[in-house]
Structures are given as C-alpha cells and as structure tokens.
N, C-alpha and C positions, 0 to 999 in steps of 0.2 A: 052295055051290060054292066050291071053292078056286081063288084067282087064280093066274095063270101065274107071277107073281114068287115066290109062296110055295111053288110046287110044287118038289119036290126036283129035278126035272129041269132047273130054270132056274138052279141054282147056278153052273154053268159059264159062263152068260151074264154074271153079275155079275163074275166074275173076269176075264172077257175085257175088260169095260169098264174095270175098274181098271187092268189092264195097259196099255190104250191111253192112259189119262189120266196115268200115271206120268211119261212123258217131258216132258209139258207142265208138270207141277209142278216137275220138276227144272230146266227152263229158267227158269221164273219165279224159283226160288230163286237160280239163278246170276245172273240179272239184278239181283236185289235185292242180292246180295253184291257184284257189280261196282260198282253205284251207291254202295254204302257205302264201298268201297275208294277210288273216285275222290273222293268227298267228303272222306275222311280225308286223302288225299294233298294235295288242294287246300288244306284247312284247315291242314295241316302247313306247306306252302310259304308260305301267307299269314302264318302265325305267325312263321316263320323270316325272312320279308322284313321284317316289322315289327320283329323283334329286331335285324336288320341295320341298318335305318334308324335305330333308336334308339341305335346305338352306332357312328356314323361317326367314325373316328379322324382328328383334325385337329391342326394346330399353330396357336397363337394368340399374339398379342402385345398388350400393354396400351398404350393410347394415352397419350402424355405430351407434354411440351413440350421444345423445344430450339431450336437455331440452324440456320437454312437459308441457305446461300450462293446468291446469284443469279448464275448462271454462264452465259456465252455460249460455246458450243463451236464449233470449226472445225478441219477437217483441213488442216494446213499443211505447208510445206516449209522445211527449214532452209536459210537463205541467208546466206553470208558477207558481211560488210560490205565486204570487198575480195577480189577474185579477180584475181591478176596473172599474165599470160602472160609468162614470162621469154623474151625474144627478143633477138637481137643488134641493136645500133644501128650497127655497122660491119661491113665485110667482112673476113674473115680465118679462119685456121685455129683451131679450138677445141683448145687445148693442155691444158686442165685442167678437171675438174669436181670442185669441192670439197665438194659436199653428198652426203649419203646419201639414198636414196629413203625418204620418210616422215619425214625429220628435221624437228624443230622448230627454226626459226631466228629470230633477232632482226633488227630493222631495222639494216642496215649490215653484216650478216655476209657474208663472201665466198662466192660461189656458183660462179663459173666464170671462166676466163681465156682471152682470145683473144690470139694472137701479136701482141705490141706492136711488134716490130722494124721493120716497114715504116713505122709512124707515128713511131717514134723517129728514123729516118733522115730522113723528111720534115721533122721538127721541126728537126733539125740543119741541113738545107739552108736552111730559111727563116730560121733564126738567122744563118747566114752571109750570106744576102741582106740581112738587116736591117743587119748590120755595114757591108756595102758601101754600101747606100743612106743609112745614117746618116752615113757619111764624106762622100758627095756633098753631103748636106744641110749638114753643118758647113762644107764648103768654099764652098758657095754663099752661106751666111750671112756668111762672112768677106768674100767678094767684094762682097756687097751693102753691107756696112758701108763698104768702100773706095770703092765707086761713089757712095755717098751723100756721103762727104767730098769727092770730086772734083767732084760736082755742085754742092755749096755753093761751091766755088772756081771754078765755071764752066769746069772743065777737061775735062768730057765732056758728051756730049749727054744730055738727059733720057731719051730712048728707051732708051739703054743701061742706065740705072739702073732703069727700069720693067721691061725684059726680065729683069733679074736678080731683081726682086721676084717675078715669075711663076715663074721657075726654082726659087726657094726653095720656093714653094708646091707645085710638082710633086714636089720631093724629099720634102717633108713628107707628101704623099699616099702616096708610095712607102713611106716608113717606117711609116705607119699600116697600109698593106696588109700589109707584112711582119709586123708585130706581130699583126695579126688572123689571118694564116696560122699563126703560131706558136701562138696561143691555140687555134685549131681543132685542131691536132695534140695539144695538151695535153688538150683535151676528148676526142679520140679515144682517147688513152691511158687516160683515166678510163673511157670506154665499154668499153675492152678488159678492164678489171677489173670484172666484173659482181658487184654486191652486192644484197642483199635490200632492197626498198623498204619492206616492212612486216614486222611480226611475224606468223609463220604457219607452216604446215606445207607442206613441199615434196612434190609428188607424184612420179610415176614419171619417170625420166630419159628424155627423148625424143630426144636427140642424144648420140652417144658422142664422146669425145675423138678428135681426129685428123680429124674432118670439117671441110670448109670451109663456113662459115656466111655467109649473105649477107642484106642488108637487103631484097632484092627477093623473097625467098621467104617463105612463111607458116609455115615450120617453127619450132617452139618448142624451147627447151632444157628447160623444165619449166613446171609450173603451180604457183603458190603461192597458198594460200588462208589467210585470216585466220580463226582459230578463237576468239580471245578478244579482245573480245567477239564474239558471233555473234547473228544474228537469225533469227526465224521469221516467214514471211509466210503468213497464213491468211485465208480469206474467211469472212464472216458475212452472214446475210441482211440486206437493206436495211431490213427491218422493225425490226431492233435498233438502228438509228441514233438514233431518238429517246431511247433509254435510254443510249446511249454518248456522243453528242455533248455534252450538257450537262456531263458530267464532264471530257471532253477540253477543252472551251472554258474551263472553270474551272481547268484545269491540275491536276486531281486525279490523283495517281499511281494507276494501275490495275495490279493484280497479274495476271500471266499465268503459268500453270503449263503446262509441256510434258510430255505423257505419251507413252508409246510407241504404236505403231500399234494395239495391242490396247486402248488406253486403260486400262491397269491399273497400270503402273509409272511413277512420276513421275521424269522425267529432270532437270529443272532448273526454277528459278523466276526470273522476270524481270519486266519492266515494259513496258507498252504504249509504243511509241516514236512511232508516227505512224499516220495513216489516209490512204488513197489519196484523190485529189481528185475521183473520180467513181465511179459505180456501173456495173458491167458490165451493159449492157442485155440481153445474151444469157442471163445466168444470174440476174440480180437480186441479185447479191452485190457486196460491197465489200471490198477487201483491207485488212488491218491488218498492221502490222509491230511485233513485240515484240522487245526486246533482252535477251540473257542473258549473264551474265559467263562461263558455261561453264567454271568453274574445274575441274570434274571431267572435262571433255572428253567428256561423254556425248552431246552434240549434234554431229552429223556433217553436213557439207555435202550437200545434196540428200536428206537423210533425211526420211521422212514421219513427222509427229508429230501428236498431238491437242493443240490449244491451248485451254486453258480460261481465259477472261477473267472475272475476278471483278469484278462490278459493285457488289454490295452484300451485306450480311449481315443477314438478318432474325432478330432476337433474340427468344427466348422465345415461339415460336409453336407451335401444335398441329401435331404431325408424325405421319405414318403410314408404316409400311414400304411401299415401292413394290410389293413382292410381294403385299400385301393388296388392292391396287386392281384392281377388275374393270371391264370396259367392255362395255356392251351397249346395249339399247334405251333404258333410262333415262339413259344416259350413264355417267359414272364412278360406281361404287358399291363398297360393301364389305359383307361379311357380319359382323354384330355378334353376339357370343354373349351371350345374356341370362342372368339369374340362374338360370333353369330349364334351362340348357344347350340352349336352342333358339336357332337363328340367325334374324336378321331382316336384311332388305336396307335399307341406308342409302345414299341418294343423296348424293354428295359434290360439293363445289365445291373445286377444287384450286388450289394456287399453284405456285411453282417446285419443281423436283426437284433434290436434291443427293445424288448417289451413290445409296444404297439408301433414302433417305428423301425424303418429299414433304410440303410444307405442306398442311394442311387448313384451308380458309377457313371452311367450314360443313359440317355433317353429322355431326360427331363431337365428343366432348368428352373431356378427360383422364379416364382411368379406364376408358373403354370397351375391351372386348376384341374384337379383329378377327381373322378367320381369315387366316392367311398361307400355309397348305398344306392341300390337300384340298378346295379350292373346287369342283372339277369334279364332286363327288358331292353337292353341297348344293343345297337349294331353300329357299324361304321356310318357316320353321317346322320345319325338320329338326332332329332331336336329334343332339347331338355329344358326344364325349368328348375330353378334352385330356390325354393322358398326360404330356406335358412342357410344361405351361403356363408361359409366361414370368412370372416373378415381379416383374420390374422394368419401369418404363415404357419404351416404345420411344423411344430417343434417336437422333438422326442420328449416323452414324459418319463423321467427316471423313476424306477421303482423305489418305493419307500419301505 
C-alpha cells in the first residue's frame, strides 16, 4: 500500500506546512541578527571607552625643591598716623583759604586766615592799660622809697609806709594782668593765622571764605591726613600669636607686604610696628599695626588691603603646585604619574602655602610627576597622556 505522504495528492499539504513555518524561521533569523548587532555595538562602545580611558589628557609638573615663605594673612584698613580736623580756636570771619583741595602740605604751611583786626585792637587797648598801670607802679615805688626814708627819721607813722608797700604790690599785680592780656591777644593773632600741624594731604574745603566761624560750633575748615608714613591695621587669629610673639619680644623686624583687595598687586612693603594689648573675645582676633613709608602714595586712608606678615622662610624644602593638591576622604592627596603613565594616589602631609606653591612634608619626593590639570577624570590606575609635560622641577614663584 502507498502511504498518504507519498501519495501524489498530499504534495499540496507539505507546501502548506512549509509556508506556515517560513515566518517563524524569519523571526528567528531576525532575532539572531539583532543579538549580533547589539553585541557588536556593545563591544564597540566598550573598546572605545577603554581607548578613551587610556588616553586621558592631563597636565603635570615635576616635584622639586625650593623656598617657602611662612606668611600670616589679614584683611586690614589703611590708617593714618595723624588725622587732624582743622577748626578755629577763635571767633571771627574767615577771610582767606590758602590751600587747594587735595593739596600736599608741609608742617607750618599757611592754610587759612581769620580776621585779626578785633584782636589787634584789643592788644593795643591792653598795651595802653599796661602803660597806665606801669606808671602808677613806678610812682608808688618812688613814694615807697620816700616813706621808708621818712620812717627811718621817725617823721611818719609806720602804717603809712606799710600801706604804701601793699599799694605797690597791687600795681604790680595790675601790670602782670595787663601783660597777660596782651599775651592772650598775641596768641589769638597766632590762632587767626592757621597753619598745618603735620605733613599731609588736605581734604575737601568745608567752609568758604566770608563765613563767621566760632569755637562753639563743630564745623571744620578741612581735614588733614598724614600719608607718609602711614599704617595698616589688620587682624590675625589668636592661634598665630605663639608664632608671632617670640619674634616681637626679641625685637626681630618683621616684614609686612600690603596687597590690593584682590590680593594680586603689591602696593607697598613695610614693617610690623606693634600688636594690640588684648584679643577681641567676640571674634578671636588680635589687631596688628604695620607701618609703611608710602613713598609712591599707593596706600590711601581707609583703603582695604591684604596684609601679608612674613614670619619665616623655609629653605630648600620639597614643594608642590597648590593646583595639584586634592582633598577627600584620605585627606590631602595628589595623583602621581608613574613610569607606565598610570596614576597613583599619594596621601600628603603638607606645610605652609606660599602663593601657588605648598610645602610637602611627606608623601612625595623630588622627581615625582604630579597631575595639575585634568584630575576630575582620573581614578587610581588610570592611563594618562601628557602633551605638554613640564620639563623643569616645580619651584615656588615668589609674589612680586
């Protein structure tokens, strides 16, 4: 017998089964192709990521030795040694102002004039009174001499001679009073001619000529500030006192540099003058005063400046660029580039910072290469490339 599958009439059944199975085969092929493409893209990205990690571009510097200055910083205020409020010491009309606003004056320079005529008249009056009283005194002395002669001859009573003695003393007192009144008017005439008590700079004029000025008012003619020398008062933490006081007590001159508010441009160089006698309990700071010759007049009264007090200079110590120092869970650390261009984390013990450089007490040695830029993309063991590797050891750059 012939089976149904071999019978000619069943050929159409096999074709039907093949047609039904074709879509499933196509789906399987598509799935295989999709898995292949996903694997290829994943491997491509993995390879690209590895290539990227192995070529992190950085900048590095070579550790060397140099000098580090031990500096105490403080934001201070420029304070003149003398600020003089020019006011009148007598009443009168201001007849002349001899200074220009902003003018530099010397001690004794003429500043302003108050009408002297009322005081000149009073002086003349008291001088006339002096002549009168002096005449009375001379006459009384002659009478006294006569009475003393008559008393010795027992020609007058002793009381008459004694009364004349007291009269002479009264006239002597009148003469002294007249001379004191004359001296007072001479002093008023000196006050009428106002001069500068110090070298300094005159501010804006506060009273115009023609006004009547009085000692009973608080109005000023001008304000005079001494600019050369000038001082800066700046606070430092009380924790710095153990480092400062031994040098102050030993009278060691300590240099102070004044920088602008941005702490970039140096304005002047001076010396520590004195230290306040107490710590401000509200802030835990103590005030220091430094004096500057201010020959270039770059320091201006009430100007804010950064004062850098130089305590010491550490010679020939291991230094690292401050930009290479990172801080995190292990504390201060730096990425060190090895001979195979892989980075390793070195934990550091640091000393003072001087500008762009910091002392390294431990953790690095001269010749080590540290990463200064590109640290945000690094991790332990990462591969790096250094297009512009520093060829010379890192040295501290002193501020100018």
